[in-house]
N, C-alpha and C positions, 0 to 999 in steps of 0.2 A: 674598504676605508679603515684606516688604523684608529686604535684609541686617541682621543684628543682631537680627532681631526673634525673641522667644521661642518655643519650639516647647514644650509640654507633653508630654513623652514619657517613659515609662518610670519614672515616680516623681520624674524630677527635671526641670530645666528645661535644655534644650539651646537654643543660638541658631542661627539659620541662619548658614552659613559655618563652623561648628564641624567639628572632625575628630574621628571616632570609630573606636577600633580595633576591628579584628575578629580576635579570637583562638581558638585550637583547643587547648584544654587537655586533651582527652579524645581519643576516637577521631578519626584523621583523615577529612578528607572524602573523596568518591571522585572521581575523575577526571570522572565522568558529573554530578557537582554543580557543575562550573565554570560551566555556563549559568545555573543557578539564582543561584549566588553574584554572577555580573555582572548579572542582573536586580534582585538585592537592591540592589547598588551604584548602581544606575541609579535605583530608586526612593528610595534616601536622597538621592541628588543631587536628586530631584524636589522634596523637603521641606528642601532645603538644607544637607544633611550631607555630608562628605566621608569617605569610608570608607578607611581604612589598613590593608592586609592585613598581618597576621603571616606571616612566612616558613615557618611550619610548619602549614599549613591541610591540605594534601592528604597521603594517605597515600601510603607506597612499595607495598612487595613485601606489607607485612603491613598491619595496621589502625594501625599507629604512623606519626605525620607528624614524628617526631623522639623523642629520649628526653624523658623526664619533665622533666629538667634542661633541655634545650633548650626546651620549650615553656614550662616556668616562666620561663626568662629572657627569652623572647620577650613573654611578658604583663607582666614586670616591665619591659622596654624601653617599653611603653606608659604604664605609671605614670611612668617617667622623663621621657618627650616631654611637655613642658609644652603642646605644642600638641593635644595628644589629651584630649578633654575627658570621654570615657566609654568604657568597654571592654565590648563584646558579645561573648559567646563563642558561635561558631557551631556548635560539635560537641556532642557527647553521645555517651552510649555507657556505657563502664564504665573508663576509663583515668585520670580526672581526678585519682584521689587520687595519682597518681605524681608531681604539681606540688607537693605541699604542702610538701614538706621544704626545696624551694627558693624558696619565696616569703620576699619580704622585707616582714614586715609591720608593721616600723617605717616604710618608706616609703609602705605603702598607707595607714597610719594618717594620715600627713601629707598625703596627697593629698587633694584634693575630688572625685576620679573615683568615679562609680560603676560597679560591675561587674555585668554581667548574664549569666545563664548559667540552663540548664535540664537537666533530667533529671540525670546524677550530676554536675554542676556545682554541685550542691547542698553538695557536699563543700567546693568552694572558698568559695561563698557563706557556708556556716556557718563556716568557718575565719577567713575575713574578719571577720565578726561576732564571733565568740568572741575573737579576738586583738586587734581595734582596736575594737570598739564601731560600725564602720562600716556603714551599709546598705548593701545589694546588691538586685539586682532579680532574681525568677524569671522570665525570659522568654526565648523562642528569637525573636530578631530574623528568623530565616528564616521566620516566620509571614508576613512581609510580602511574600513571593513567592506566597502562595495567595491564597484566596478572602477573606481579611479585609483585603486591600488595597483602599483607596478612592481614587481618585485625585480 
């Protein structure tokens, strides 16, 4: 594929060279997941996408990678960043509802970005649709690190 060529991915069109945000609105990832996340970023690069990480991907002493407000603000930073074309949440679990009160649905509505998540991220997906009418995708991007990946 040539730079700028369209990729048909996740219900929308991304172009080679686009930047995509990797967020964590739910349970933080384990330190043991770092290798898998690096593999994911390598595979995204192979199809021409540059991954940008949220500062709140990995959990600390507890399952939290930050407060709900911090995780929501990190997500909104991706919506503010015009160079980020889509956001893929790489978490899941049972904490995504903590971000809902801190999301800026007006900003999300004004954006062309598509949000992708899985598991309890359906709370964010449903809130985005209900508040803005914008489509989102139900998909766990980390699937690209497993057997579904085809080079």
